[in-house]
N, C-alpha and C positions, 0 to 999 in steps of 0.2 A: 765282693766289693771290687770296684774298678775305678781307677783314676787315669784319665787319658789327657794328653796335652800335646800340642804340635811343636815341632822344632823347625822353624823357618830360617835358621841361621845360614845354611848353605845357599838358599834362594836369595836371601838378602845380600850375601856376599857377591853372588853372581850378578845381581842388578846394581851393585855399588851402593847399597844402603847400609849405613852403620848406625845402630841404635845406641845412644848413650844414656846413662842413668846415674842417679844419686840415690843411695839407699841408707836407711838408718841401721840396717843389720844385714848380714850376708844372706839370710834366707827370706828376706822381705820380697814378696811377689815372685817366689820361685816355685815352680818353673815358670818362665815367662815367654817361651817360644821364640825369643830373639837370640838366644845363645844356647849352646849345649847345656844340659842340666848337670850340675855338679853332683858328685857322689854324696856330699853332705845333704843336698836337697833331696836326692833320691832316698837316702836313709830316713829323712824326716817324713817323706810321703809314705814310705813303706810302713813306718811305725803308725802313722795316722790311719792307713788302710787296715792294718791288722787290728788296731784298737777299735776302729769302727765296726769291723766284722765281728769281733768278740762281743761288743756291745749289742749288735744286731742279734747274734745267736742267743745271748742271754735274755734279751728282751722277748725274743720269739718263744723261748722256753717258758718264761713266766707269764706270757700273754699280756704283757704291759701295753696299755693304750699309748700309741706313739704320738698322739696329738695333744696330750696333756702338758701343762706347763712344766711339771717336774721331770718328765722324760726328756723334754727339750733341754732343760738345765743339765741333767746328768749326761746327755750326749755331748753338750758343749764342754762340760768338765772333762769328759773322756778325751776329747780332741786336745784340750789344753794339756792334759797329762802326757799324751803321746808326743806332742811337740816339745814339751819341756824335757822329756826323756831323750829324745833324739838330739836335742841341742847340747845336753849335758854329757852325752857319751862321746 
């Protein structure tokens, strides 16, 4: 699993652009590319990638069809669990 995102913060600073935002929670839209990624956001992404990879490996072993409604639901539930774990820790 791989999660990539740009960090344009130095470029924006060089050209004099400041991005302002209003968020409902600290991890909303993180990472966003306009500022360095916080450790909290990195930890949440790390948990998400690890959980997704574990789901992928388990699905591969069982030969589950990835296009079924139930597999999409379980994948979404896995993402939600990973995010809740990273926020609560």
